[in-house]
N, C-alpha and C positions, 0 to 999 in steps of 0.2 A: 395513577399515573406514579414514574419514577419520581423522587425528592431528594435531593442532597445526597446523591449518590457519587462514588469515584469508582474509576475502571482505570486497569490497567492490561495495555499489552505486551509483552516482554519482547522485542524482537532480537535480531540476529547482533546488531550493533548498538542499538539505544532500546529504553524505555519510553511508553508514548502514553500519555496519559489523559483522561478526560474527565472533567467534575462537571455533574449535570446538577443543577438546582435551579428550582422555579420557571420551568421548562426551557433555561436557557443552558448552553454548553459551552465548557471552555477545555480547551484543548492544548499540551504544551508535553516537551520531550525533555528526558535529562540523557546521561550519562549512564550508565549502567554502576560504574563504582559511585556515584552521588549518594547522599544521604536521600531517605526517603524523605519526598515535601512535606511542609508542615501540615497540618490538618488532616491527614489521611489516615482512617481507622484502619488498619490491615484485616482486623476482624471480620471488616464489613465490607473490602475492597472486591470488587468483582474483576478477574483477571482473565487472560489467557495467553499462550505464549507458543511461540514461534521459534524460540533462542533459547540459550543456556539461562537458567532461570538465576536471579541475583541474589545477591548473601541476605536477604530479609526473608521471615518466613510468610509463605503466601497459603491460605487455607484452600486446602482440597476441593473442598464441600463448593466453595466459590468458584471453581475454573469453568470455564465455558471451552468446550470440545467442538471438534468438528458435528460428532454423533449428534450433538444436543438440536442442530440447528435444520431448521426443516426447508429444503430443497429437493426438489425432484434431481435426480442422477445423480447427487451428491455423494462420493464414495467416502469411507471414514477417512481415510488417509491423505485427503484434501488438505490442505494447510488450514489452520482455522481461518487465518486472516482474509485468505482468499476467499471464503464461504460468507465472512463476516461482510467482507467489501459488496457480495452478490445481494445480501439480503438489503445492506443500506441503497444500493444502487436501483432495485427493485421500488424502493420506498419512495426515495427522494427525488429520482429521475422523471422527468416528465416525459412521458413516449405515448403520445396519441397514436402514431402510427405502428405501435406494436413491434418495432423493429428490434433488434438482437442487440445486446448491450455488452460490449466487448472494455473491458476493464483492464487498464496497464498501472500494475504498481510499480513504480520505481523505487526500489530502497537496495537493500544488501543484494538480492536478486531481482530482476525484473520479470514477475509473474503478469501472464496475460492468461484473461479468464474471459473466455465468452458463455453467456447465457440467454434464452430466450425470454419473451417478455412474459412469458407464464413462470417463470422461474425455474427451468430446468437446464442443467449445466450441461454445453454441447462441448467443452474440453478448452483446451489452453494452452502453451508452451512457457517454458523456464530458459533464464540465461542469466549470466553472472551481470550482476548492475554497476552501475558507474564506478564506484571507488573499486570495486571487486576487481573489475578487469584492470583499472590503472595498479592498484596494488600488486595484481596478479604479473602483470609486466614488469615491475620493477622486482619481484621476487625472483623469477624465473629466468631473468637476462643480466648482463654485466653492465650494461651502460644506459639502460633508461630506468628513468625515475616518475616518481610521481608530480606531477606539475604543482607548482604551488599555488598557481592562480590558475580559475576556470574559465579565463573567457574563451569562449568558442568561436574561432576562425571562420570568417565567412566564405573564403576561398575553400577550395578541395583538394589543391596541392600546397603543399606546405614543403616550406626546407627547413625552418626552424623546427627541430625535434618535437618539443615541448608542444608545439601547436598542432604537427603531425600527428602526435598522441593523443592529443582531444580529440580530433575532429574524427580519428577513425574510432576511437569508442563511443563518440555519440552519435558517428553512422551507423554503427552495429545496433544501437539501441533504436534508434531512429528507424531505422530501415526496417526491422522486422515488424514494427509497428504499420509502418506506411505498407509493406506487402500484405498487411494482413486486414486494413480496415477498407468497409464498401459504404462509402457516406449515404448511398442510398437505401444499404440493408441494415447499416450498424451506427449505434451512436458511441462515440467514442470517451469513455472518462477514463480521465487520469487522475493519479495518487500517488502519493510516498513522499519521501522527504527530497528526491531530486527532481521531481514533477515540474516545479517549477523552471528548472535549469533545462530539462529536455523538449519541454513543450514547444517553444522557440523555435527548435530545430525540425519538427514535423510538418509534412507538406501539406498535411489536411488543413482546410482553412481553420482560422483560428473560432470563428464562429460555429461550427461542427465538433470542438473539444469541449468539453464540460471538466473543468478543473477543480477536481474537488479532494484536495489534499490531507485531509482526516477519514477519508470514508470509511475505513477500518475502524475507527473509533465511533464514526455513528452509528456504524451497525453493530458494535456491542451495546449501546443505549437503546437501538431498536430490538434487539434479542431480548435484553431485559425486559422491556415493557411490554413485550408480548408475552413473555414467562409469567407476569405479574399480572398481566389480564386472565390469565388462565386458572391462575391460583384461586 
């Protein structure tokens, strides 16, 4: 079994950490410009990356890449975060009726990945995430600004510009999930930094949504455990 191991996923906007000790996992997140957290041994750190590497040295031999992950029909160019989320979902999500797994990772990008109960990748979709959409509107228009608060309106038609922006972005993200999910055939798993914010706006019944915000990091631990067992 894995004991006292630290894990890092380099994201597009943040660093995602996991500490695994005595069969217990702790997850936390830092900004890229912050110092390495205390008690992290970079020589032993297991890591993967989907974003620009931070300014501290990571050992190449400790990197997890997509090609290292055993999933059927998984292309090497698939994001390693998506692959790790898949192996975690297969391992920890109860699926007695052998439904397909639909994973929605709400981060800088909303990545949607579908796989069957046997672990074969069916495919997915990618679109700009919550903050990415908000920042894009500010950068590409004269008068639109990123709202300071993220209070999502209940109404569909808004007069206030900030409320209209928030509602439009939320609808674009949840709308694609609502259009893809079939509760009779799929299990919806939500993860990522904006998952709590977005879950409230999904039309799928809450009892049919599994919220696993640290799914990718759990996948890193599970993958490392499987490698150790084979060694």
